[in-house]
MARPA-909710 format. One record per atom (N, C-alpha, C): residue number from 1; residue in one letter; atom name; x, y, z. Coordinates in Angstrom, 1 decimal. Atoms other than C-alpha are relative to their C-alpha. Layout:
REC    n  res  atom    east   north      up
REC  NUM    a    CA       X       Y       Z
...
***
This chain:
REC    n  res  atom    east   north      up
REC    1    x     N    -1.4    -0.5     0.9
REC    1    x    CA    85.6   104.8   119.0
REC    1    x     C    -0.6    -0.1    -1.2
REC    2    x     N     0.3    -0.4     1.6
REC    2    x    CA    84.4   106.4   115.3
REC    2    x     C     1.1    -0.5    -0.4
REC    3    x     N    -0.9     0.7     1.1
REC    3    x    CA    85.5   104.5   112.5
REC    3    x     C     0.8     1.2    -1.3
REC    4    x     N    -1.1    -1.1     0.6
REC    4    x    CA    88.2   106.5   109.5
REC    4    x     C    -1.4     0.1    -0.7
REC    5    x     N     0.7    -0.8     1.0
REC    5    x    CA    86.8   108.6   107.5
REC    5    x     C    -0.1     0.2    -1.3
REC    6    x     N     0.6     0.2     1.9
REC    6    x    CA    85.8   108.5   103.2
REC    6    x     C     1.0     1.6     0.0
REC    7    x     N    -0.3    -1.5     0.6
REC    7    x    CA    87.9   111.2   101.6
REC    7    x     C    -0.3     0.7    -0.6
REC    8    x     N     1.4    -0.7     0.9
REC    8    x    CA    86.6   113.2    98.8
REC    8    x     C     1.0     0.2    -1.4
REC    9    x     N    -0.1    -0.1     1.1
REC    9    x    CA    87.7   112.4    95.6
REC    9    x     C    -0.1     2.1    -0.7
REC   10    x     N     0.0    -1.3     0.0
REC   10    x    CA    88.2   116.2    94.1
REC   10    x     C     0.0    -0.1    -1.8
REC   11    x     N    -0.3     0.1     1.3
REC   11    x    CA    89.4   115.0    90.2
REC   11    x     C     0.9    -1.3    -0.8
REC   12    x     N    -0.8     1.0     0.4
REC   12    x    CA    90.2   112.1    87.9
REC   12    x     C     0.6    -0.1    -1.4
REC   13    x     N     0.0    -0.6     1.3
REC   13    x    CA    92.4   112.2    85.2
REC   13    x     C     0.8    -1.7    -0.9
REC   14    x     N    -0.8     1.2     0.7
REC   14    x    CA    93.0   108.7    82.5
REC   14    x     C     1.1     0.3    -0.5
REC   15    x     N    -1.4     0.8     0.1
REC   15    x    CA    96.3   107.2    82.5
REC   15    x     C     0.7    -0.7    -1.7
REC   16    x     N    -0.3     1.3     0.3
REC   16    x    CA    95.9   104.2    80.4
REC   16    x     C    -1.1    -0.7    -0.2
REC   17    x     N     0.5     1.7     0.5
REC   17    x    CA    93.9   102.0    78.4
REC   17    x     C     0.1    -0.8    -0.8
REC   18    x     N    -0.5     1.8     0.1
REC   18    x    CA    94.1    98.7    78.1
REC   18    x     C    -0.8    -0.8    -0.3
REC   19    x     N     1.0     0.7     0.4
REC   19    x    CA    93.2    96.1    76.8
REC   19    x     C    -1.6    -0.7     0.7
REC   20    x     N     1.2     0.2    -0.8
REC   20    x    CA    90.9    94.8    79.8
REC   20    x     C    -0.3     0.8     1.6
REC   21    x     N     0.3    -0.3    -1.0
REC   21    x    CA    91.0    97.2    82.2
REC   21    x     C     0.8     1.7    -0.1
REC   22    x     N    -0.8    -1.6    -0.2
REC   22    x    CA    92.3   101.3    82.4
REC   22    x     C     0.4     0.0     1.5
REC   23    x     N    -1.0    -0.3    -1.1
REC   23    x    CA    94.3   103.0    84.8
REC   23    x     C    -0.4     1.4     0.6
REC   24    x     N     0.7    -1.3     0.2
REC   24    x    CA    93.2   106.7    85.9
REC   24    x     C     0.8     0.7     2.4
REC   25    x     N    -0.3    -0.3    -0.4
REC   25    x    CA    95.1   108.9    88.4
REC   25    x     C    -0.9     0.8     0.8
REC   26    x     N     1.4    -0.6    -0.3
REC   26    x    CA    92.8   110.3    91.2
REC   26    x     C     0.4     1.0     1.6
REC   27    x     N    -0.3    -0.8    -1.3
REC   27    x    CA    93.3   113.6    93.3
REC   27    x     C    -0.7     0.2     1.6
REC   28    x     N     0.7     0.7    -0.9
REC   28    x    CA    92.0   112.8    96.6
REC   28    x     C     0.0     0.7     1.3
REC   29    x     N    -0.2    -0.6    -1.5
REC   29    x    CA    91.4   115.4   100.1
REC   29    x     C    -0.2    -0.7     0.7
REC   30    x     N     0.1     0.8    -1.2
REC   30    x    CA    92.4   114.3   102.9
REC   30    x     C    -0.6     0.6     1.4
REC   31    x     N     0.7    -0.6    -0.8
REC   31    x    CA    89.7   114.2   105.8
REC   31    x     C     1.1     0.5     1.2
REC   32    x     N    -0.6     0.2    -0.9
REC   32    x    CA    92.0   113.7   108.5
REC   32    x     C     1.0     2.3    -0.1
REC   33    x     N    -0.8    -1.3     0.1
REC   33    x    CA    94.3   117.6   107.4
REC   33    x     C    -0.7     0.5    -1.4
REC   34    x     N     0.2    -0.8     0.2
REC   34    x    CA    92.7   118.7   104.5
REC   34    x     C     1.2     0.1    -1.4
REC   35    x     N    -1.2     0.7     0.9
REC   35    x    CA    95.8   117.6   102.6
REC   35    x     C    -0.1    -0.5    -1.6
REC   36    x     N    -0.1     0.1     0.9
REC   36    x    CA    96.1   116.8    98.6
REC   36    x     C     0.7    -0.9    -0.4
REC   37    x     N    -0.9     0.7    -0.5
REC   37    x    CA    97.0   113.3    97.9
REC   37    x     C    -0.5    -0.9    -1.8
REC   38    x     N     0.0     0.8     1.4
REC   38    x    CA    97.0   111.3    94.6
REC   38    x     C     0.4    -1.3     0.0
REC   39    x     N     0.2     1.9     0.6
REC   39    x    CA    96.1   107.7    93.8
REC   39    x     C    -0.3    -0.8    -1.2
REC   40    x     N    -0.2    -0.1     1.4
REC   40    x    CA    96.0   105.7    91.3
REC   40    x     C    -1.3    -2.1     0.0
REC   41    x     N     0.9     0.7    -0.6
REC   41    x    CA    93.0   103.5    90.8
REC   41    x     C    -0.3    -1.2    -1.7
REC   42    x     N    -0.2     0.2     0.9
REC   42    x    CA    92.3   100.7    88.1
REC   42    x     C    -1.5    -0.8    -0.6
REC   43    x     N     1.6     0.3     0.8
REC   43    x    CA    88.9   100.1    86.3
REC   43    x     C    -0.6    -1.3    -0.8
REC   44    x     N     0.5     0.7     0.6
REC   44    x    CA    87.5    97.1    85.1
REC   44    x     C    -1.1    -0.9    -0.3
REC   45    x     N     1.4     0.3    -0.3
REC   45    x    CA    84.1    95.2    84.1
REC   45    x     C     0.3    -1.1     1.4
REC   46    x     N    -0.2     1.0    -0.7
REC   46    x    CA    83.0    92.6    86.7
REC   46    x     C     0.7    -0.3    -0.2
REC   47    x     N    -0.7     1.6     0.0
REC   47    x    CA    84.5    89.3    87.2
REC   47    x     C    -0.9    -0.6     0.5
REC   48    x     N     0.7     1.1    -0.4
REC   48    x    CA    82.8    85.6    87.5
REC   48    x     C     0.8    -0.5    -0.1
REC   49    x     N    -0.3     1.6    -0.2
REC   49    x    CA    83.6    82.4    88.5
REC   49    x     C    -1.0    -0.8     0.2
REC   50    x     N     1.0     1.4    -0.5
REC   50    x    CA    82.0    79.0    89.0
REC   50    x     C     0.8    -1.3     0.0
REC   51    x     N    -0.5     0.9     0.2
REC   51    x    CA    82.7    76.0    90.5
REC   51    x     C    -1.1    -1.1    -0.8
REC   52    x     N     1.1     1.3     0.5
REC   52    x    CA    81.0    73.6    88.1
REC   52    x     C     0.5    -1.6     0.5
REC   53    x     N    -0.1     1.6    -1.0
REC   53    x    CA    80.4    70.1    89.6
REC   53    x     C    -1.1    -0.8    -0.8
REC   54    x     N     0.0     1.0     0.7
REC   54    x    CA    79.5    66.7    87.9
REC   54    x     C    -1.1    -0.5     0.5
REC   55    x     N     0.7     1.4    -0.4
REC   55    x    CA    76.4    64.3    88.5
REC   55    x     C     0.6    -0.4     1.0
REC   56    x     N    -0.5     1.0    -0.3
REC   56    x    CA    78.7    62.2    89.6
REC   56    x     C     1.3     0.5     1.3
REC   57    x     N    -0.2    -0.5    -1.5
REC   57    x    CA    80.3    65.0    92.2
REC   57    x     C     1.3     0.5     0.1
REC   58    x     N    -0.8     0.2     0.4
REC   58    x    CA    82.9    65.8    90.2
REC   58    x     C     0.4     1.2    -0.5
REC   59    x     N     0.4    -1.1     0.1
REC   59    x    CA    84.6    69.3    89.9
REC   59    x     C     0.8    -0.2    -1.1
REC   60    x     N    -1.3    -0.6     1.9
REC   60    x    CA    86.1    71.1    86.0
REC   60    x     C     0.1     0.6     0.4
REC   61    x     N    -0.6    -1.0    -0.5
REC   61    x    CA    88.7    72.7    87.1
REC   61    x     C     1.2    -0.3    -1.7
REC   62    x     N    -0.8    -0.2     1.8
REC   62    x    CA    90.8    74.2    83.6
REC   62    x     C     1.4     0.2     0.5
REC   63    x     N    -1.6    -0.5    -0.2
REC   63    x    CA    94.9    74.5    83.9
REC   63    x     C    -0.2     1.3    -1.3
REC   64    x     N    -0.3    -1.5     1.7
REC   64    x    CA    95.7    78.1    81.0
REC   64    x     C     1.5     0.6     1.5
REC   65    x     N    -1.5    -0.8     0.1
REC   65    x    CA    98.9    79.7    80.9
REC   65    x     C    -0.5     1.8     1.2
REC   66    x     N     0.2    -2.1    -0.6
REC   66    x    CA    98.7    83.7    83.6
REC   66    x     C     1.2     0.3    -0.2
REC   67    x     N    -0.9    -0.4     0.0
REC   67    x    CA   100.7    85.9    82.1
REC   67    x     C     1.2     0.7     1.2
REC   68    x     N    -0.9    -0.5    -1.8
REC   68    x    CA   101.2    87.9    85.9
REC   68    x     C     0.6    -0.9     0.5
REC   69    x     N    -0.4     1.1    -0.5
REC   69    x    CA   102.4    85.0    87.3
REC   69    x     C     0.9    -1.4    -1.0
REC   70    x     N    -0.8     0.5     0.8
REC   70    x    CA   104.3    83.7    84.3
REC   70    x     C    -0.4    -2.4     0.7
REC   71    x     N    -0.1     1.4    -0.5
REC   71    x    CA   103.1    80.0    85.0
REC   71    x     C    -1.1    -0.6    -0.6
REC   72    x     N     1.8     0.8     0.1
REC   72    x    CA   100.1    77.3    84.3
REC   72    x     C    -0.4    -0.1     1.1
REC   73    x     N     0.9     0.5    -1.9
REC   73    x    CA    97.1    77.7    87.2
REC   73    x     C    -0.6    -1.1     0.6
REC   74    x     N     2.1     1.2     0.0
REC   74    x    CA    94.4    74.8    88.0
REC   74    x     C    -0.7     1.2     0.6
REC   75    x     N     1.5    -1.0    -0.3
REC   75    x    CA    91.3    77.3    88.3
REC   75    x     C    -1.1    -1.6     0.0
REC   76    x     N     1.5     0.1     0.3
REC   76    x    CA    87.7    77.2    87.9
REC   76    x     C    -0.5     0.8    -1.1
REC   77    x     N     0.4    -1.3     0.6
REC   77    x    CA    85.9    79.1    84.8
REC   77    x     C     0.1     0.7     0.5
REC   78    x     N     1.0    -1.7     0.0
REC   78    x    CA    85.4    82.8    84.8
REC   78    x     C     0.8     0.6    -0.1
REC   79    x     N    -0.2    -0.5     0.7
REC   79    x    CA    86.2    85.5    83.2
REC   79    x     C    -0.8     1.9     0.4
REC   80    x     N     0.7    -1.0    -0.2
REC   80    x    CA    84.9    89.2    82.9
REC   80    x     C    -1.8     0.1    -0.5
REC   81    x     N     0.9     0.3     0.3
REC   81    x    CA    81.4    90.0    82.5
REC   81    x     C    -0.1     1.2    -1.2
REC   82    x     N    -0.4    -0.4     0.2
REC   82    x    CA    80.4    91.6    79.6
REC   82    x     C    -1.0     1.2    -0.5
REC   83    x     N     0.9    -1.2    -0.6
REC   83    x    CA    78.7    95.1    79.2
REC   83    x     C    -1.4    -0.5    -0.5
REC   84    x     N     1.1    -0.2     1.0
REC   84    x    CA    74.9    94.8    79.0
REC   84    x     C    -0.6    -2.0     1.0
REC   85    x     N     0.6     0.8    -0.4
REC   85    x    CA    75.1    91.4    80.4
REC   85    x     C    -0.3    -1.3     1.7
REC   86    x     N     0.7    -0.8    -0.9
REC   86    x    CA    74.1    90.2    83.6
REC   86    x     C     0.9    -1.2     0.9
REC   87    x     N    -1.4     0.7    -0.4
REC   87    x    CA    77.2    88.1    85.8
REC   87    x     C    -0.6    -1.3     0.2
REC   88    x     N    -0.4     1.8    -0.1
REC   88    x    CA    75.2    84.5    86.0
REC   88    x     C     0.3    -0.3    -1.1
REC   89    x     N    -0.4     0.5     1.8
REC   89    x    CA    75.0    84.2    82.0
REC   89    x     C     1.3     0.4    -0.4
REC   90    x     N    -1.4     0.6     0.7
REC   90    x    CA    78.5    84.9    82.0
REC   90    x     C     0.8    -1.0     0.5
REC   91    x     N    -0.5     1.2    -0.9
REC   91    x    CA    79.4    82.6    84.6
REC   91    x     C    -0.9    -0.8    -0.8
REC   92    x     N     0.6     1.1     0.7
REC   92    x    CA    77.3    80.3    82.6
REC   92    x     C     0.8     0.3    -1.9
REC   93    x     N    -0.1     0.2     2.1
REC   93    x    CA    78.7    81.6    78.2
REC   93    x     C     1.7    -0.4     1.1
REC   94    x     N    -1.5     1.4     0.1
REC   94    x    CA    82.4    80.6    80.2
REC   94    x     C     0.4    -1.1     0.6
REC   95    x     N    -0.2     1.5    -0.7
REC   95    x    CA    81.6    77.6    81.9
REC   95    x     C     0.1    -0.2    -1.5
REC   96    x     N     0.5     0.5     1.4
REC   96    x    CA    80.6    76.6    78.2
REC   96    x     C     1.2     0.3    -0.8
REC   97    x     N    -1.0    -0.2     1.3
REC   97    x    CA    83.7    78.6    76.3
REC   97    x     C     1.7    -0.5     1.0
REC   98    x     N    -1.0     0.6    -0.3
REC   98    x    CA    86.3    77.6    78.5
REC   98    x     C     0.1    -1.3     0.9
REC   99    x     N    -0.6     1.9    -0.2
REC   99    x    CA    85.8    73.3    79.3
REC   99    x     C    -0.7    -0.3    -1.0
REC  100    x     N     0.3     1.0     0.6
REC  100    x    CA    83.0    72.7    76.8
REC  100    x     C    -1.3    -0.7     0.8
REC  101    x     N     0.9     0.3    -1.2
REC  101    x    CA    80.8    71.5    79.7
REC  101    x     C    -0.9     1.5     0.5
REC  102    x     N     1.2    -1.2    -0.5
REC  102    x    CA    76.9    73.3    80.1
REC  102    x     C    -0.3    -0.5     2.1
REC  103    x     N     0.6     0.6    -1.4
REC  103    x    CA    75.3    73.5    83.8
REC  103    x     C    -1.2     0.0    -0.1
REC  104    x     N     1.1    -0.8    -0.5
REC  104    x    CA    71.9    73.0    84.6
REC  104    x     C    -0.4     0.9     0.3
REC  105    x     N     0.6    -1.4    -0.7
REC  105    x    CA    71.4    75.5    86.8
REC  105    x     C     1.7     0.8     1.2
REC  106    x     N    -1.3    -1.5    -1.2
REC  106    x    CA    73.9    78.7    88.3
REC  106    x     C    -0.7    -0.2     0.6
REC  107    x     N     0.3    -1.0    -1.1
REC  107    x    CA    73.8    79.6    91.6
REC  107    x     C     0.7     0.5     0.5
REC  108    x     N    -0.5    -1.6    -1.6
REC  108    x    CA    74.6    82.9    93.5
REC  108    x     C     0.7    -1.1     0.8
REC  109    x     N    -0.2     1.0    -1.6
REC  109    x    CA    76.5    81.7    96.0
REC  109    x     C     1.2     1.2     1.0
REC  110    x     N    -0.3    -1.3    -0.8
REC  110    x    CA    78.8    84.9    97.1
REC  110    x     C     0.3     0.2    -1.2
REC  111    x     N    -0.3    -1.9     0.0
REC  111    x    CA    80.5    88.5    96.1
REC  111    x     C     1.0     0.2     0.3
REC  112    x     N    -1.6    -0.6    -0.2
REC  112    x    CA    84.2    89.7    96.5
REC  112    x     C     0.0     1.5    -0.6
REC  113    x     N    -0.7    -0.5     0.2
REC  113    x    CA    86.1    92.7    95.9
REC  113    x     C     0.7    -0.3    -0.7
REC  114    x     N    -1.6     0.6     0.4
REC  114    x    CA    89.0    91.5    94.2
REC  114    x     C     1.1     0.8     0.7
REC  115    x     N    -1.0    -1.0     0.0
REC  115    x    CA    91.4    94.4    95.3
REC  115    x     C    -0.5     1.2     0.6
REC  116    x     N     1.0    -1.6     0.2
REC  116    x    CA    89.1    97.7    97.0
REC  116    x     C     1.7     1.0     0.3
REC  117    x     N    -1.0    -0.6    -0.4
REC  117    x    CA    93.0    99.1    97.8
REC  117    x     C     0.4     0.7    -1.8
REC  118    x     N    -0.4     0.2     1.9
REC  118    x    CA    93.8    99.4    93.4
REC  118    x     C    -1.2    -0.3    -0.4
REC  119    x     N     1.0     0.3     0.6
REC  119    x    CA    90.5    97.8    92.1
REC  119    x     C    -1.6     0.3     0.2
REC  120    x     N     1.5     0.3     0.2
REC  120    x    CA    86.5    98.8    91.8
REC  120    x     C    -0.9    -0.7    -0.3
REC  121    x     N     1.6     0.2     0.5
REC  121    x    CA    84.7    96.7    90.6
REC  121    x     C     0.3    -1.4     0.8
REC  122    x     N     1.1     0.8    -0.8
REC  122    x    CA    83.1    93.1    91.8
REC  122    x     C     0.1    -1.9    -0.9
REC  123    x     N    -0.5     1.2     0.1
REC  123    x    CA    83.9    89.5    91.6
REC  123    x     C    -1.4    -1.1     0.3
REC  124    x     N     0.5     0.9    -0.4
REC  124    x    CA    81.4    87.1    91.8
REC  124    x     C    -0.2    -1.7    -0.6
REC  125    x     N    -0.1     1.2     0.0
REC  125    x    CA    81.2    83.6    92.4
REC  125    x     C    -1.6    -1.0    -0.8
REC  126    x     N     0.7     1.1     0.8
REC  126    x    CA    78.5    80.6    90.8
REC  126    x     C     0.5    -1.3     0.5
REC  127    x     N    -0.3     1.2     0.0
REC  127    x    CA    78.1    77.3    91.5
REC  127    x     C    -1.0    -1.1    -1.2
REC  128    x     N     0.5     0.5     1.1
REC  128    x    CA    77.2    75.3    88.4
REC  128    x     C    -0.3    -1.1     0.2
REC  129    x     N     0.8     1.1     0.9
REC  129    x    CA    75.0    72.1    88.5
REC  129    x     C    -0.2    -0.6    -0.6
REC  130    x     N     0.2     1.6     0.9
REC  130    x    CA    74.8    68.9    87.0
REC  130    x     C     0.3     0.3    -1.8
REC  131    x     N    -1.0     0.4     0.9
REC  131    x    CA    77.8    69.8    84.9
REC  131    x     C     0.4    -0.7    -1.3
REC  132    x     N     0.0     1.4     0.9
REC  132    x    CA    77.6    68.0    81.2
REC  132    x     C     1.1     0.0    -1.5
REC  133    x     N    -0.1    -0.2     1.1
REC  133    x    CA    79.4    67.9    78.5
REC  133    x     C    -0.7     0.8    -1.0
REC  134    x     N     1.4    -0.4     0.6
REC  134    x    CA    77.7    69.5    76.1
REC  134    x     C     1.0     0.9    -1.6
REC  135    x     N    -1.0    -0.1     1.8
REC  135    x    CA    80.7    71.1    72.7
REC  135    x     C     0.9     0.6     0.3
REC  136    x     N    -1.4    -0.9     0.4
REC  136    x    CA    84.2    72.0    72.1
REC  136    x     C    -0.1     1.0     0.9
REC  137    x     N    -0.5    -1.2    -0.7
REC  137    x    CA    86.2    74.4    74.0
REC  137    x     C     0.4     0.8    -0.5
REC  138    x     N     0.1    -0.6     0.7
REC  138    x    CA    85.8    77.5    72.8
REC  138    x     C     0.4     1.7    -0.4
REC  139    x     N    -1.1    -1.6    -1.0
REC  139    x    CA    88.9    79.4    73.5
REC  139    x     C     0.6     1.3    -1.8
REC  140    x     N    -0.2    -0.6     0.5
REC  140    x    CA    89.7    82.6    71.9
REC  140    x     C     1.6    -0.3    -1.2
REC  141    x     N    -1.3     0.3     0.4
REC  141    x    CA    93.3    83.3    70.0
REC  141    x     C     0.8     0.1     0.5
REC  142    x     N    -0.7    -0.1    -1.0
REC  142    x    CA    95.0    84.4    72.9
REC  142    x     C     0.0    -1.3     0.5
REC  143    x     N    -0.6     0.8    -0.5
REC  143    x    CA    94.0    81.5    74.9
REC  143    x     C    -0.2    -1.1     0.2
REC  144    x     N    -0.6     1.0    -0.6
REC  144    x    CA    94.4    78.1    75.9
REC  144    x     C    -0.7    -1.1     1.1
REC  145    x     N     1.0     0.7    -0.8
REC  145    x    CA    92.3    75.7    78.1
REC  145    x     C     0.4    -1.6     0.0
REC  146    x     N     0.5     1.6    -0.1
REC  146    x    CA    92.4    72.1    79.6
REC  146    x     C    -0.9     0.1     0.6
REC  147    x     N     0.9     0.5    -1.1
REC  147    x    CA    90.0    70.4    81.2
REC  147    x     C     0.6    -1.0     0.8
REC  148    x     N     0.1     0.6    -1.4
REC  148    x    CA    90.5    68.3    85.0
REC  148    x     C    -0.5    -0.3     0.1
REC  149    x     N     0.3     0.2    -0.3
REC  149    x    CA    88.4    66.5    86.3
REC  149    x     C     0.5    -0.2     1.5
REC  150    x     N    -1.6    -0.1    -1.2
REC  150    x    CA    89.1    66.6    90.2
REC  150    x     C    -1.6    -0.8     0.2
REC  151    x     N     1.1     0.3    -1.3
REC  151    x    CA    87.0    64.8    93.1
REC  151    x     C     0.1     1.3     1.3
REC  152    x     N    -0.2    -0.9    -1.0
REC  152    x    CA    86.2    67.3    95.9
REC  152    x     C     1.0     0.1     1.3
REC  153    x     N    -0.5    -0.1    -1.4
REC  153    x    CA    88.6    65.8    98.8
REC  153    x     C     1.9     0.3    -1.4
REC  154    x     N    -1.2     0.5     0.7
REC  154    x    CA    91.5    65.5    95.3
REC  154    x     C     0.1     2.9     0.3
REC  155    x     N    -0.2    -1.9    -0.2
REC  155    x    CA    90.7    70.2    95.0
REC  155    x     C     0.5     0.4     1.0
REC  156    x     N    -0.4    -0.3    -0.9
REC  156    x    CA    90.7    70.3    98.8
REC  156    x     C     2.1    -0.1     0.3
REC  157    x     N    -1.3     0.9    -0.2
REC  157    x    CA    94.4    68.3    98.8
REC  157    x     C     1.0     1.2    -0.5
REC  158    x     N    -0.9    -0.6     0.8
REC  158    x    CA    95.6    70.9    96.0
REC  158    x     C     0.2     1.7     0.8
REC  159    x     N    -0.5    -0.8    -0.5
REC  159    x    CA    94.5    73.8    97.9
REC  159    x     C     1.1     0.2     1.7
REC  160    x     N    -1.0    -0.1    -1.0
REC  160    x    CA    96.6    72.5   101.1
REC  160    x     C     1.2     0.2    -0.1
REC  161    x     N    -1.6    -0.2    -0.2
REC  161    x    CA    99.5    72.0    99.5
REC  161    x     C     0.5     0.8    -1.6
REC  162    x     N    -0.3    -1.0     1.1
REC  162    x    CA    99.3    74.9    96.8
REC  162    x     C    -0.5     0.0    -0.4
REC  163    x     N     0.6     0.0     1.4
REC  163    x    CA    98.4    73.9    94.1
REC  163    x     C    -0.7     0.3    -1.2
REC  164    x     N     1.0    -1.5     0.6
REC  164    x    CA    95.6    76.8    93.2
REC  164    x     C     0.1     0.3     1.8
REC  165    x     N    -0.7    -1.3    -0.7
REC  165    x    CA    97.2    79.4    94.9
REC  165    x     C    -1.3     1.3    -0.3
REC  166    x     N     0.5    -0.7     0.6
REC  166    x    CA    94.4    81.5    93.0
REC  166    x     C    -1.1     1.5     0.8
REC  167    x     N     0.8    -0.4    -1.0
REC  167    x    CA    92.9    84.0    95.3
REC  167    x     C    -1.6    -0.1     0.1
REC  168    x     N     1.8     0.6    -0.3
REC  168    x    CA    89.2    84.4    93.8
REC  168    x     C    -0.3    -1.3     0.1
REC  169    x     N     0.5     0.9     0.2
REC  169    x    CA    89.4    81.1    93.1
REC  169    x     C    -0.4    -0.7     1.8
REC  170    x     N     0.1     0.5    -0.8
REC  170    x    CA    89.9    79.9    96.4
REC  170    x     C    -1.8     1.2     1.5
REC  171    x     N     1.3    -0.4    -0.9
REC  171    x    CA    87.2    82.7    97.8
REC  171    x     C    -1.2    -1.2    -0.4
REC  172    x     N     0.5     1.3     0.5
REC  172    x    CA    85.0    80.5    95.5
REC  172    x     C    -0.4    -0.6     1.0
REC  173    x     N    -0.7     1.0    -0.9
REC  173    x    CA    86.1    77.8    97.9
REC  173    x     C    -1.0    -0.3     1.1
REC  174    x     N     1.1     0.2    -1.2
REC  174    x    CA    84.9    78.9   100.3
REC  174    x     C    -1.3     0.4     0.0
REC  175    x     N     1.4    -0.1     0.4
REC  175    x    CA    81.5    80.7    99.7
REC  175    x     C    -0.9    -1.3    -0.5
REC  176    x     N     0.1     1.4     0.7
REC  176    x    CA    81.4    76.8    97.7
REC  176    x     C    -0.7    -0.8     1.7
REC  177    x     N     0.3     0.8    -1.2
REC  177    x    CA    81.4    75.8   101.8
REC  177    x     C    -0.6     0.8     0.8
REC  178    x     N     0.9    -0.6     0.0
REC  178    x    CA    79.4    78.3   103.0
REC  178    x     C    -1.7     0.2    -0.5
REC  179    x     N     1.4     0.4     0.8
REC  179    x    CA    76.3    77.4   100.4
REC  179    x     C    -0.3    -1.2     0.7
REC  180    x     N     0.1     0.8    -0.3
REC  180    x    CA    76.8    74.3   101.4
REC  180    x     C    -0.7    -1.0     1.8
REC  181    x     N     0.0     0.2    -1.5
REC  181    x    CA    76.6    74.4   105.3
REC  181    x     C    -1.3     0.5     0.7
REC  182    x     N     1.1    -0.1    -0.5
REC  182    x    CA    73.6    76.2   105.3
REC  182    x     C    -0.7    -0.8    -1.2
REC  183    x     N     0.9     1.0    -0.1
REC  183    x    CA    71.9    73.8   103.2
REC  183    x     C    -0.3    -1.6     0.2
REC  184    x     N     0.6     1.2    -0.2
REC  184    x    CA    72.1    71.2   104.6
REC  184    x     C     1.9    -1.0     0.9
REC  185    x     N    -0.7     1.0    -1.1
REC  185    x    CA    74.7    70.6   107.6
REC  185    x     C     1.5    -0.3    -0.9
REC  186    x     N    -0.8    -0.1     0.2
REC  186    x    CA    78.1    70.7   105.7
REC  186    x     C     0.2    -1.2    -1.5
REC  187    x     N    -0.2     0.7     0.8
REC  187    x    CA    77.3    68.4   102.9
REC  187    x     C     1.1     0.1    -0.8
REC  188    x     N    -1.6    -0.1     1.1
REC  188    x    CA    80.1    67.5   100.1
REC  188    x     C    -1.0     0.7    -0.9
REC  189    x     N     0.5    -1.1     1.5
REC  189    x    CA    79.7    69.7    96.6
REC  189    x     C    -1.0    -1.7    -0.6
REC  190    x     N     1.1     0.4     1.1
REC  190    x    CA    78.3    66.7    95.1
REC  190    x     C    -0.8    -0.3     0.4
REC  191    x     N     1.4    -0.3    -0.7
REC  191    x    CA    75.3    66.1    97.3
REC  191    x     C    -0.1     1.6    -0.7
REC  192    x     N     0.0    -1.6     0.2
REC  192    x    CA    75.3    70.4    97.2
REC  192    x     C    -0.3    -0.1    -1.8
REC  193    x     N     0.7     0.0     1.5
REC  193    x    CA    75.4    69.8    93.2
REC  193    x     C    -1.1    -0.9    -0.5
REC  194    x     N     0.8     1.0     0.4
REC  194    x    CA    73.1    67.2    93.1
REC  194    x     C    -1.7     0.4     0.6
REC  195    x     N     1.1    -0.8    -1.6
REC  195    x    CA    70.5    68.8    95.9
REC  195    x     C    -1.0    -0.8    -0.1
REC  196    x     N     0.7    -0.1    -0.2
REC  196    x    CA    68.1    67.0    94.9
REC  196    x     C    -1.6     0.3    -1.0
REC  197    x     N     0.3    -1.3     0.2
REC  197    x    CA    66.1    69.0    92.9
REC  197    x     C     0.2     0.4    -1.7
REC  198    x     N     1.2    -0.1     1.6
REC  198    x    CA    63.8    69.3    89.5
REC  198    x     C     1.9     1.1    -0.7
REC  199    x     N    -1.2    -0.6     0.5
REC  199    x    CA    67.8    71.2    87.3
REC  199    x     C    -1.2     1.0    -0.6
REC  200    x     N     0.4    -1.3     0.6
REC  200    x    CA    66.4    75.4    86.4
REC  200    x     C     1.5    -0.2    -1.4
REC  201    x     N    -1.4    -0.4     1.8
REC  201    x    CA    68.4    75.6    82.1
REC  201    x     C    -0.6     1.6     0.1
REC  202    x     N    -0.8    -1.4    -0.1
REC  202    x    CA    70.1    78.5    82.0
REC  202    x     C     0.3     0.8    -1.3
REC  203    x     N     1.0    -0.8     0.9
REC  203    x    CA    69.2    79.4    78.5
REC  203    x     C     0.9    -0.4    -0.7
REC  204    x     N    -1.2     0.0     1.1
REC  204    x    CA    72.3    78.8    77.1
REC  204    x     C     0.4    -1.5    -0.8
REC  205    x     N     0.4     1.2     0.3
REC  205    x    CA    72.5    77.0    74.1
REC  205    x     C    -0.9    -1.0    -0.7
REC  206    x     N     1.1     1.4    -0.1
REC  206    x    CA    69.2    74.6    74.5
REC  206    x     C    -0.9     0.5    -2.1
***
């Protein structure tokens, strides 16, 4: 059985430029009947998040208020990739800004399309190894993050009980599980973070 055919974009109209994304209307031709239809797309810089693990095996989590859900959430550090910035550098930067911790090594573990029905960007996930306190939290004027150290078992319990429900955070934890299984038969995050290997410097704050 053949798969679905690609639609043909004909023209794009920018509707709104917002602080962190833009909204466009796209006139598109159907491959089935050649009919014209309008669809809406949200464009944004790529995103990153990072699972930071200390040498003792604790995960550095953050709590912050989210305007979409209008609630305080429990998450891992993350944010937008700046123009010209590599995703790994963005992850290292966001870790420092939102927690004051720095990773000895930043390891890519996966990437997803946040919502391909609406968004055109990607979210890159990383593991932060050898994470230690480095400086003060560097929140901007509208951001407030509070650090919470959690054992991996506590994190898993929070996921099961709905205390962590950010889809991109859950994707990062899934990537971490797959990474650990490939690295050593499902070893816990504490062992994956230590790795028994010399740490590579991220180049941030040195």
